[in-house]
C-alpha positions in Angstrom: -24.1 -31.3 -29.2 -25.5 -28.7 -26.9 -25.4 -24.9 -27.7 -24.4 -22.5 -24.9 -25.4 -18.8 -25.0 -22.7 -16.7 -23.4 -22.3 -13.2 -24.8 -26.0 -13.2 -25.8 -26.8 -13.4 -22.1 -24.0 -11.1 -20.7 -24.2 -8.3 -23.3 -27.8 -8.5 -24.3 -30.4 -5.8 -23.7 -32.8 -8.7 -23.1 -30.9 -11.7 -21.7 -34.1 -13.8 -21.9 -34.4 -13.4 -25.6 -32.2 -16.4 -26.4 -34.4 -18.7 -24.2 -37.7 -17.3 -25.7 -36.3 -18.0 -29.2 -35.1 -21.5 -28.1 -31.7 -20.5 -29.6 -29.6 -22.3 -26.9 -29.6 -25.4 -24.7 -27.9 -23.8 -21.8 -26.8 -20.4 -20.6 -23.5 -19.0 -19.3 -23.9 -16.5 -16.5 -21.4 -14.1 -15.1 -22.0 -12.3 -11.8 -20.7 -8.8 -12.4 -22.1 -8.1 -15.8 -25.5 -9.4 -14.7 -25.7 -7.1 -11.7 -24.8 -9.5 -8.8 -25.6 -13.0 -7.6 -29.3 -12.3 -6.9 -30.0 -10.8 -10.4 -28.1 -13.6 -12.1 -30.2 -16.2 -10.3 -33.3 -14.4 -11.5 -32.1 -14.5 -15.0 -31.4 -18.2 -14.7 -34.8 -18.9 -13.3 -36.6 -16.7 -15.9 -34.6 -18.4 -18.8 -35.6 -21.8 -17.6 -32.4 -23.3 -19.1 -29.5 -25.1 -17.4 -26.7 -22.7 -16.4 -23.0 -22.7 -16.0 -21.1 -19.9 -14.2 -18.1 -18.2 -15.7 -16.0 -15.2 -15.1 -13.8 -12.8 -16.9 -10.2 -12.3 -15.6 -11.3 -11.8 -12.0 -9.4 -11.7 -8.8 -10.4 -14.0 -6.0 -13.1 -11.4 -5.0 -14.9 -11.9 -8.3 -14.3 -15.6 -8.3 -15.9 -15.9 -4.8 -19.0 -14.3 -6.1 -19.1 -16.8 -9.0 -18.7 -19.7 -6.6 -21.6 -18.3 -4.5 -23.7 -18.1 -7.7 -22.8 -21.7 -8.7 -23.6 -22.9 -5.2 -27.0 -21.2 -5.3 -28.1 -22.7 -8.6 -30.9 -25.3 -8.3 -28.8 -27.6 -10.5 -25.3 -27.4 -11.9 -24.9 -30.0 -14.7 -21.8 -28.5 -16.4 -18.3 -27.4 -15.4 -17.9 -23.7 -14.5 -15.2 -21.4 -15.8 -14.0 -19.9 -12.6 -10.3 -20.7 -12.7 -9.0 -17.4 -14.1 -7.1 -16.2 -10.9 -4.2 -18.4 -12.1 -3.9 -16.2 -15.3 -3.2 -13.1 -13.3 0.2 -11.8 -12.2 -1.1 -11.7 -8.7 -4.2 -11.4 -6.5 -5.6 -9.1 -3.8 -5.6 -11.8 -1.2 -2.9 -13.9 0.4 -5.0 -17.1 -0.2 -6.0 -16.9 -3.9 -9.1 -18.8 -4.8 -7.7 -21.3 -7.3 -9.2 -24.7 -8.1 -7.8 -27.8 -6.3 -8.6 -31.0 -8.1 -11.1 -29.1 -10.2 -13.0 -27.7 -7.2 -13.3 -24.3 -5.6 -14.1 -23.7 -1.9 -17.0 -21.4 -1.2 -16.7 -18.5 1.2 -15.5 -14.9 1.4 -12.0 -13.9 0.7 -10.0 -11.5 2.9 -8.6 -8.6 0.8 -5.1 -7.5 1.7 -4.6 -3.8 1.4 -0.9 -4.1 0.6 -1.7 -6.4 -2.4 -4.4 -4.0 -3.5 -1.9 -1.2 -3.5 0.7 -3.4 -5.3 -1.6 -4.3 -8.1 -3.4 -1.0 -8.3 -4.1 0.4 -11.8 -2.4 3.6 -13.0 -4.3 6.8 -12.3 -5.1 7.3 -16.0 -6.9 3.9 -16.0 -8.6 4.6 -12.7 -10.0 7.9 -14.1 -11.1 6.1 -17.3 -13.1 3.6 -15.2 -14.6 6.3 -13.0 -15.8 8.2 -16.0 -17.3 5.0 -17.5 -19.2 4.3 -14.2 -20.5 7.8 -14.1 -21.7 7.6 -17.7 -23.4 4.3 -16.9 -25.0 5.7 -13.8 -26.4 8.6 -15.8 -28.1 6.1 -18.1 -30.0 4.4 -15.2 -33.6 5.4 -14.6 -33.9 7.5 -11.4 -35.6 4.7 -9.5 -32.5 2.4 -10.1 -30.0 5.0 -8.9 -30.7 4.8 -5.2 
């Protein structure tokens, strides 16, 4: 049985530690928490372990980034966890990115402004996220803020 490292990659201060300690056989990578497709690819390369791509509860926008990451991997030996759009009440595109016969099509999605408005968070939640982003930004070293 293979051991997969998920949260120890996504939430770790040092996502490579699990590989250095030989604590897993493969890693689970998620685009947004790892800082984008390019940074996630760097982590996969630096870990030297097989990777699978997963998501949180993302709209088609986030899923499309996950598909791009999966398509860019040098090898993809396991199934990816990118089917979460179906768990949402709705999506921000008229053509949701949902698996067909277990497969997702790569490419950009077109965001529909009406749907964004329809599914917008309440103002209190928006302020909470804005405050959180500001706090995170303040923690970045000056050379990473620009």
